[in-house]
PyMOL commands that place a pseudoatom at each C-alpha (Angstrom):
pseudoatom trace, name=CA, resn=MET, resi=1, chain=A, elem=C, hetatm=0, pos=[53.183, -27.883, 29.036]
pseudoatom trace, name=CA, resn=ARG, resi=2, chain=A, elem=C, hetatm=0, pos=[51.721, -28.072, 25.807]
pseudoatom trace, name=CA, resn=ASN, resi=3, chain=A, elem=C, hetatm=0, pos=[51.411, -23.919, 26.241]
pseudoatom trace, name=CA, resn=TRP, resi=4, chain=A, elem=C, hetatm=0, pos=[55.411, -23.416, 26.519]
pseudoatom trace, name=CA, resn=THR, resi=5, chain=A, elem=C, hetatm=0, pos=[56.478, -25.922, 23.404]
pseudoatom trace, name=CA, resn=VAL, resi=6, chain=A, elem=C, hetatm=0, pos=[53.707, -23.981, 20.889]
pseudoatom trace, name=CA, resn=ALA, resi=7, chain=A, elem=C, hetatm=0, pos=[55.613, -20.766, 22.416]
pseudoatom trace, name=CA, resn=CYS, resi=8, chain=A, elem=C, hetatm=0, pos=[58.994, -22.227, 21.779]
pseudoatom trace, name=CA, resn=VAL, resi=9, chain=A, elem=C, hetatm=0, pos=[58.116, -23.468, 18.171]
pseudoatom trace, name=CA, resn=LEU, resi=10, chain=A, elem=C, hetatm=0, pos=[56.537, -19.633, 17.535]
pseudoatom trace, name=CA, resn=ALA, resi=11, chain=A, elem=C, hetatm=0, pos=[59.444, -17.483, 18.873]
pseudoatom trace, name=CA, resn=LEU, resi=12, chain=A, elem=C, hetatm=0, pos=[61.870, -20.221, 16.837]
pseudoatom trace, name=CA, resn=VAL, resi=13, chain=A, elem=C, hetatm=0, pos=[59.840, -19.694, 13.399]
pseudoatom trace, name=CA, resn=ALA, resi=14, chain=A, elem=C, hetatm=0, pos=[59.537, -16.291, 14.137]
pseudoatom trace, name=CA, resn=CYS, resi=15, chain=A, elem=C, hetatm=0, pos=[63.219, -15.667, 14.823]
pseudoatom trace, name=CA, resn=GLY, resi=16, chain=A, elem=C, hetatm=0, pos=[64.393, -18.088, 12.039]
pseudoatom trace, name=CA, resn=GLY, resi=17, chain=A, elem=C, hetatm=0, pos=[64.905, -21.131, 13.889]
pseudoatom trace, name=CA, resn=ASP, resi=18, chain=A, elem=C, hetatm=0, pos=[64.472, -24.328, 13.490]
pseudoatom trace, name=CA, resn=ASP, resi=19, chain=A, elem=C, hetatm=0, pos=[60.948, -25.877, 12.715]
pseudoatom trace, name=CA, resn=PRO, resi=20, chain=A, elem=C, hetatm=0, pos=[61.216, -29.134, 14.717]
pseudoatom trace, name=CA, resn=ALA, resi=21, chain=A, elem=C, hetatm=0, pos=[57.549, -29.575, 12.639]
pseudoatom trace, name=CA, resn=ASP, resi=22, chain=A, elem=C, hetatm=0, pos=[58.994, -29.128, 8.759]
pseudoatom trace, name=CA, resn=GLY, resi=23, chain=A, elem=C, hetatm=0, pos=[61.683, -32.119, 9.145]
pseudoatom trace, name=CA, resn=THR, resi=24, chain=A, elem=C, hetatm=0, pos=[64.640, -29.290, 8.322]
pseudoatom trace, name=CA, resn=THR, resi=25, chain=A, elem=C, hetatm=0, pos=[67.469, -28.298, 10.763]
pseudoatom trace, name=CA, resn=GLY, resi=26, chain=A, elem=C, hetatm=0, pos=[69.646, -24.597, 11.545]
pseudoatom trace, name=CA, resn=GLU, resi=27, chain=A, elem=C, hetatm=0, pos=[67.272, -23.325, 8.890]
pseudoatom trace, name=CA, resn=THR, resi=28, chain=A, elem=C, hetatm=0, pos=[67.686, -19.711, 9.076]
pseudoatom trace, name=CA, resn=GLY, resi=29, chain=A, elem=C, hetatm=0, pos=[66.201, -18.071, 6.200]
pseudoatom trace, name=CA, resn=VAL, resi=30, chain=A, elem=C, hetatm=0, pos=[64.343, -19.189, 2.601]
pseudoatom trace, name=CA, resn=ASP, resi=31, chain=A, elem=C, hetatm=0, pos=[66.860, -19.712, 0.015]
pseudoatom trace, name=CA, resn=THR, resi=32, chain=A, elem=C, hetatm=0, pos=[64.557, -19.583, -3.434]
pseudoatom trace, name=CA, resn=GLY, resi=33, chain=A, elem=C, hetatm=0, pos=[68.162, -20.167, -5.856]
pseudoatom trace, name=CA, resn=THR, resi=34, chain=A, elem=C, hetatm=0, pos=[68.208, -18.377, -9.554]
pseudoatom trace, name=CA, resn=THR, resi=35, chain=A, elem=C, hetatm=0, pos=[65.593, -19.208, -12.238]
pseudoatom trace, name=CA, resn=GLY, resi=36, chain=A, elem=C, hetatm=0, pos=[67.189, -20.817, -15.565]
pseudoatom trace, name=CA, resn=THR, resi=37, chain=A, elem=C, hetatm=0, pos=[66.764, -19.366, -18.630]
pseudoatom trace, name=CA, resn=THR, resi=38, chain=A, elem=C, hetatm=0, pos=[63.835, -19.782, -21.232]
pseudoatom trace, name=CA, resn=GLY, resi=39, chain=A, elem=C, hetatm=0, pos=[65.723, -21.794, -24.514]
pseudoatom trace, name=CA, resn=THR, resi=40, chain=A, elem=C, hetatm=0, pos=[65.159, -19.542, -27.476]
pseudoatom trace, name=CA, resn=THR, resi=41, chain=A, elem=C, hetatm=0, pos=[62.008, -20.618, -30.359]
pseudoatom trace, name=CA, resn=GLY, resi=42, chain=A, elem=C, hetatm=0, pos=[63.532, -21.862, -33.928]
pseudoatom trace, name=CA, resn=THR, resi=43, chain=A, elem=C, hetatm=0, pos=[62.658, -19.677, -36.820]
pseudoatom trace, name=CA, resn=THR, resi=44, chain=A, elem=C, hetatm=0, pos=[58.888, -20.961, -39.155]
pseudoatom trace, name=CA, resn=GLY, resi=45, chain=A, elem=C, hetatm=0, pos=[60.455, -21.421, -42.468]
pseudoatom trace, name=CA, resn=THR, resi=46, chain=A, elem=C, hetatm=0, pos=[59.425, -19.572, -45.302]
pseudoatom trace, name=CA, resn=THR, resi=47, chain=A, elem=C, hetatm=0, pos=[56.127, -20.683, -47.503]
pseudoatom trace, name=CA, resn=GLY, resi=48, chain=A, elem=C, hetatm=0, pos=[55.685, -20.965, -50.977]
pseudoatom trace, name=CA, resn=THR, resi=49, chain=A, elem=C, hetatm=0, pos=[54.672, -18.469, -53.336]
pseudoatom trace, name=CA, resn=THR, resi=50, chain=A, elem=C, hetatm=0, pos=[51.135, -19.738, -55.240]
pseudoatom trace, name=CA, resn=GLY, resi=51, chain=A, elem=C, hetatm=0, pos=[51.474, -20.705, -58.559]
pseudoatom trace, name=CA, resn=THR, resi=52, chain=A, elem=C, hetatm=0, pos=[49.626, -18.219, -61.533]
pseudoatom trace, name=CA, resn=THR, resi=53, chain=A, elem=C, hetatm=0, pos=[46.849, -19.940, -62.935]
pseudoatom trace, name=CA, resn=GLY, resi=54, chain=A, elem=C, hetatm=0, pos=[46.474, -20.352, -66.994]
pseudoatom trace, name=CA, resn=THR, resi=55, chain=A, elem=C, hetatm=0, pos=[44.223, -18.917, -69.622]
pseudoatom trace, name=CA, resn=THR, resi=56, chain=A, elem=C, hetatm=0, pos=[41.394, -21.502, -71.067]
pseudoatom trace, name=CA, resn=GLY, resi=57, chain=A, elem=C, hetatm=0, pos=[40.826, -21.828, -74.731]
pseudoatom trace, name=CA, resn=THR, resi=58, chain=A, elem=C, hetatm=0, pos=[44.406, -20.998, -75.988]
pseudoatom trace, name=CA, resn=THR, resi=59, chain=A, elem=C, hetatm=0, pos=[47.934, -21.802, -73.858]
pseudoatom trace, name=CA, resn=SER, resi=60, chain=A, elem=C, hetatm=0, pos=[51.386, -20.570, -75.402]
pseudoatom trace, name=CA, resn=VAL, resi=61, chain=A, elem=C, hetatm=0, pos=[53.798, -23.308, -75.642]
pseudoatom trace, name=CA, resn=THR, resi=62, chain=A, elem=C, hetatm=0, pos=[57.015, -23.927, -77.426]
pseudoatom trace, name=CA, resn=GLY, resi=63, chain=A, elem=C, hetatm=0, pos=[56.957, -24.679, -80.973]
pseudoatom trace, name=CA, resn=CYS, resi=64, chain=A, elem=C, hetatm=0, pos=[53.625, -24.101, -82.002]
pseudoatom trace, name=CA, resn=ASP, resi=65, chain=A, elem=C, hetatm=0, pos=[50.902, -21.593, -82.050]
pseudoatom trace, name=CA, resn=PRO, resi=66, chain=A, elem=C, hetatm=0, pos=[48.260, -21.978, -80.132]
pseudoatom trace, name=CA, resn=VAL, resi=67, chain=A, elem=C, hetatm=0, pos=[44.993, -22.680, -81.534]
pseudoatom trace, name=CA, resn=THR, resi=68, chain=A, elem=C, hetatm=0, pos=[41.680, -21.820, -79.396]
pseudoatom trace, name=CA, resn=SER, resi=69, chain=A, elem=C, hetatm=0, pos=[39.725, -25.088, -78.038]
pseudoatom trace, name=CA, resn=GLY, resi=70, chain=A, elem=C, hetatm=0, pos=[35.809, -24.942, -78.717]
pseudoatom trace, name=CA, resn=ASN, resi=71, chain=A, elem=C, hetatm=0, pos=[32.899, -24.306, -81.552]
pseudoatom trace, name=CA, resn=TRP, resi=72, chain=A, elem=C, hetatm=0, pos=[34.353, -24.162, -85.102]
pseudoatom trace, name=CA, resn=GLN, resi=73, chain=A, elem=C, hetatm=0, pos=[33.041, -23.212, -88.263]
pseudoatom trace, name=CA, resn=VAL, resi=74, chain=A, elem=C, hetatm=0, pos=[34.667, -24.710, -91.275]
pseudoatom trace, name=CA, resn=GLY, resi=75, chain=A, elem=C, hetatm=0, pos=[34.555, -24.276, -95.350]
pseudoatom trace, name=CA, resn=GLY, resi=76, chain=A, elem=C, hetatm=0, pos=[35.960, -23.862, -98.525]
pseudoatom trace, name=CA, resn=ASP, resi=77, chain=A, elem=C, hetatm=0, pos=[36.094, -26.489, -101.278]
pseudoatom trace, name=CA, resn=ALA, resi=78, chain=A, elem=C, hetatm=0, pos=[38.012, -29.355, -99.630]
pseudoatom trace, name=CA, resn=PHE, resi=79, chain=A, elem=C, hetatm=0, pos=[35.240, -29.508, -97.018]
pseudoatom trace, name=CA, resn=GLY, resi=80, chain=A, elem=C, hetatm=0, pos=[32.473, -29.472, -99.656]
pseudoatom trace, name=CA, resn=MET, resi=81, chain=A, elem=C, hetatm=0, pos=[30.158, -27.114, -97.544]
pseudoatom trace, name=CA, resn=ASN, resi=82, chain=A, elem=C, hetatm=0, pos=[30.495, -25.132, -94.586]
pseudoatom trace, name=CA, resn=MET, resi=83, chain=A, elem=C, hetatm=0, pos=[29.411, -27.153, -90.845]
pseudoatom trace, name=CA, resn=GLY, resi=84, chain=A, elem=C, hetatm=0, pos=[30.633, -27.024, -87.510]
pseudoatom trace, name=CA, resn=VAL, resi=85, chain=A, elem=C, hetatm=0, pos=[32.876, -28.643, -85.544]
pseudoatom trace, name=CA, resn=LYS, resi=86, chain=A, elem=C, hetatm=0, pos=[34.630, -29.414, -81.875]
pseudoatom trace, name=CA, resn=LEU, resi=87, chain=A, elem=C, hetatm=0, pos=[38.126, -28.677, -81.742]
pseudoatom trace, name=CA, resn=GLN, resi=88, chain=A, elem=C, hetatm=0, pos=[40.002, -30.138, -78.681]
pseudoatom trace, name=CA, resn=PHE, resi=89, chain=A, elem=C, hetatm=0, pos=[43.707, -28.715, -78.800]
pseudoatom trace, name=CA, resn=ASP, resi=90, chain=A, elem=C, hetatm=0, pos=[46.596, -30.455, -76.801]
pseudoatom trace, name=CA, resn=ALA, resi=91, chain=A, elem=C, hetatm=0, pos=[49.270, -27.760, -75.460]
pseudoatom trace, name=CA, resn=VAL, resi=92, chain=A, elem=C, hetatm=0, pos=[51.453, -30.848, -75.101]
pseudoatom trace, name=CA, resn=ASN, resi=93, chain=A, elem=C, hetatm=0, pos=[51.744, -32.261, -78.183]
pseudoatom trace, name=CA, resn=CYS, resi=94, chain=A, elem=C, hetatm=0, pos=[50.789, -29.640, -80.275]
pseudoatom trace, name=CA, resn=GLY, resi=95, chain=A, elem=C, hetatm=0, pos=[48.113, -30.982, -81.699]
pseudoatom trace, name=CA, resn=PHE, resi=96, chain=A, elem=C, hetatm=0, pos=[44.091, -31.137, -82.132]
pseudoatom trace, name=CA, resn=GLN, resi=97, chain=A, elem=C, hetatm=0, pos=[41.549, -33.513, -82.567]
pseudoatom trace, name=CA, resn=PHE, resi=98, chain=A, elem=C, hetatm=0, pos=[38.121, -32.836, -84.116]
pseudoatom trace, name=CA, resn=SER, resi=99, chain=A, elem=C, hetatm=0, pos=[34.422, -34.061, -83.053]
pseudoatom trace, name=CA, resn=ASN, resi=100, chain=A, elem=C, hetatm=0, pos=[30.479, -33.605, -83.046]
pseudoatom trace, name=CA, resn=TRP, resi=101, chain=A, elem=C, hetatm=0, pos=[30.529, -32.719, -86.701]
pseudoatom trace, name=CA, resn=SER, resi=102, chain=A, elem=C, hetatm=0, pos=[27.625, -30.860, -87.845]
pseudoatom trace, name=CA, resn=MET, resi=103, chain=A, elem=C, hetatm=0, pos=[27.072, -32.926, -91.183]
pseudoatom trace, name=CA, resn=GLN, resi=104, chain=A, elem=C, hetatm=0, pos=[28.302, -36.143, -92.425]
pseudoatom trace, name=CA, resn=MET, resi=105, chain=A, elem=C, hetatm=0, pos=[30.759, -37.000, -94.428]
pseudoatom trace, name=CA, resn=PRO, resi=106, chain=A, elem=C, hetatm=0, pos=[32.380, -40.476, -95.565]
pseudoatom trace, name=CA, resn=SER, resi=107, chain=A, elem=C, hetatm=0, pos=[35.842, -39.537, -94.079]
pseudoatom trace, name=CA, resn=PRO, resi=108, chain=A, elem=C, hetatm=0, pos=[36.407, -35.929, -92.487]
pseudoatom trace, name=CA, resn=PRO, resi=109, chain=A, elem=C, hetatm=0, pos=[39.814, -35.091, -90.974]
pseudoatom trace, name=CA, resn=THR, resi=110, chain=A, elem=C, hetatm=0, pos=[40.287, -36.154, -87.411]
pseudoatom trace, name=CA, resn=GLY, resi=111, chain=A, elem=C, hetatm=0, pos=[42.335, -33.593, -86.035]
pseudoatom trace, name=CA, resn=GLY, resi=112, chain=A, elem=C, hetatm=0, pos=[46.079, -32.386, -86.984]
pseudoatom trace, name=CA, resn=THR, resi=113, chain=A, elem=C, hetatm=0, pos=[49.409, -31.084, -85.305]
pseudoatom trace, name=CA, resn=VAL, resi=114, chain=A, elem=C, hetatm=0, pos=[50.332, -27.724, -85.386]
pseudoatom trace, name=CA, resn=ALA, resi=115, chain=A, elem=C, hetatm=0, pos=[54.498, -26.800, -85.833]
pseudoatom trace, name=CA, resn=GLY, resi=116, chain=A, elem=C, hetatm=0, pos=[54.778, -22.759, -85.268]
pseudoatom trace, name=CA, resn=ASP, resi=117, chain=A, elem=C, hetatm=0, pos=[52.016, -21.637, -87.025]
pseudoatom trace, name=CA, resn=GLN, resi=118, chain=A, elem=C, hetatm=0, pos=[51.894, -24.372, -89.584]
pseudoatom trace, name=CA, resn=VAL, resi=119, chain=A, elem=C, hetatm=0, pos=[48.494, -26.964, -89.705]
pseudoatom trace, name=CA, resn=THR, resi=120, chain=A, elem=C, hetatm=0, pos=[48.327, -29.938, -91.051]
pseudoatom trace, name=CA, resn=PHE, resi=121, chain=A, elem=C, hetatm=0, pos=[44.923, -32.041, -91.073]
pseudoatom trace, name=CA, resn=ALA, resi=122, chain=A, elem=C, hetatm=0, pos=[45.046, -35.942, -89.651]
pseudoatom trace, name=CA, resn=GLY, resi=123, chain=A, elem=C, hetatm=0, pos=[43.176, -38.582, -91.538]
pseudoatom trace, name=CA, resn=ASP, resi=124, chain=A, elem=C, hetatm=0, pos=[43.555, -40.562, -94.901]
pseudoatom trace, name=CA, resn=ALA, resi=125, chain=A, elem=C, hetatm=0, pos=[45.598, -39.290, -97.533]
pseudoatom trace, name=CA, resn=PHE, resi=126, chain=A, elem=C, hetatm=0, pos=[43.614, -36.697, -98.680]
pseudoatom trace, name=CA, resn=TRP, resi=127, chain=A, elem=C, hetatm=0, pos=[43.139, -34.842, -95.200]
pseudoatom trace, name=CA, resn=THR, resi=128, chain=A, elem=C, hetatm=0, pos=[46.983, -35.359, -94.905]
pseudoatom trace, name=CA, resn=SER, resi=129, chain=A, elem=C, hetatm=0, pos=[47.914, -33.191, -98.000]
pseudoatom trace, name=CA, resn=CYS, resi=130, chain=A, elem=C, hetatm=0, pos=[45.914, -30.670, -96.245]
pseudoatom trace, name=CA, resn=THR, resi=131, chain=A, elem=C, hetatm=0, pos=[48.124, -27.679, -95.116]
pseudoatom trace, name=CA, resn=GLY, resi=132, chain=A, elem=C, hetatm=0, pos=[46.966, -23.952, -93.313]
pseudoatom trace, name=CA, resn=THR, resi=133, chain=A, elem=C, hetatm=0, pos=[48.296, -21.651, -90.968]
pseudoatom trace, name=CA, resn=VAL, resi=134, chain=A, elem=C, hetatm=0, pos=[46.500, -20.684, -87.633]
pseudoatom trace, name=CA, resn=VAL, resi=135, chain=A, elem=C, hetatm=0, pos=[46.102, -16.989, -87.222]
pseudoatom trace, name=CA, resn=GLY, resi=136, chain=A, elem=C, hetatm=0, pos=[45.527, -15.682, -83.491]
pseudoatom trace, name=CA, resn=GLY, resi=137, chain=A, elem=C, hetatm=0, pos=[44.736, -19.214, -82.329]
pseudoatom trace, name=CA, resn=ALA, resi=138, chain=A, elem=C, hetatm=0, pos=[41.083, -18.222, -83.918]
pseudoatom trace, name=CA, resn=ASP, resi=139, chain=A, elem=C, hetatm=0, pos=[41.355, -18.661, -87.550]
pseudoatom trace, name=CA, resn=ILE, resi=140, chain=A, elem=C, hetatm=0, pos=[42.928, -21.677, -90.352]
pseudoatom trace, name=CA, resn=GLN, resi=141, chain=A, elem=C, hetatm=0, pos=[43.502, -21.082, -94.054]
pseudoatom trace, name=CA, resn=GLY, resi=142, chain=A, elem=C, hetatm=0, pos=[45.108, -23.013, -96.316]
pseudoatom trace, name=CA, resn=SER, resi=143, chain=A, elem=C, hetatm=0, pos=[44.747, -25.957, -99.207]
pseudoatom trace, name=CA, resn=CYS, resi=144, chain=A, elem=C, hetatm=0, pos=[45.325, -29.421, -100.154]
pseudoatom trace, name=CA, resn=SER, resi=145, chain=A, elem=C, hetatm=0, pos=[47.965, -30.629, -102.436]
pseudoatom trace, name=CA, resn=VAL, resi=146, chain=A, elem=C, hetatm=0, pos=[46.051, -33.331, -103.678]
pseudoatom trace, name=CA, resn=ASP, resi=147, chain=A, elem=C, hetatm=0, pos=[43.487, -31.361, -105.339]
pseudoatom trace, name=CA, resn=GLY, resi=148, chain=A, elem=C, hetatm=0, pos=[44.256, -27.403, -104.632]
pseudoatom trace, name=CA, resn=SER, resi=149, chain=A, elem=C, hetatm=0, pos=[41.035, -27.255, -102.797]
pseudoatom trace, name=CA, resn=ALA, resi=150, chain=A, elem=C, hetatm=0, pos=[41.098, -24.262, -100.001]
pseudoatom trace, name=CA, resn=PHE, resi=151, chain=A, elem=C, hetatm=0, pos=[39.702, -24.267, -96.877]
pseudoatom trace, name=CA, resn=GLN, resi=152, chain=A, elem=C, hetatm=0, pos=[38.934, -21.949, -93.637]
pseudoatom trace, name=CA, resn=MET, resi=153, chain=A, elem=C, hetatm=0, pos=[38.452, -22.332, -90.435]
pseudoatom trace, name=CA, resn=ALA, resi=154, chain=A, elem=C, hetatm=0, pos=[37.203, -19.971, -87.579]
pseudoatom trace, name=CA, resn=LEU, resi=155, chain=A, elem=C, hetatm=0, pos=[36.550, -20.143, -83.896]
pseudoatom trace, name=CA, resn=GLN, resi=156, chain=A, elem=C, hetatm=0, pos=[32.590, -19.284, -83.354]
for i in range(1, 156): cmd.bond("trace and resi %d" % i, "trace and resi %d" % (i + 1))
show_as sticks, trace
zoom trace
């Protein structure tokens, strides 16, 4: 009896008949159905451009000619002798500061401002009377109205 059941089951499966072992009834074939469509992939956003790196020392600014930061040599009657000084330019405020004087003075200028190409020193009443012209960011020539003394400055 056992062989006959196996033979009947095999005959039904081979012919597409019902297979009592799979728990289904009346199947004659396999229906795979249709496959759904794949969704579209979103687009990638664009990358922004990289900014430009500025140059060291001078910066193009609105309202004033740039003055190059660094070591400067100053001289003329206004200073009394030649000496070195470090100048640090602030492009945002169109100004500069002096530091590290190579000689001692009772009251050296503390810095200055630049408007267009015109330079005015900061400090006591004598130094605030001193004005000059910056040329190419590396040369300043001028005089002081209190006594008419001249000064020169050059980037080293």
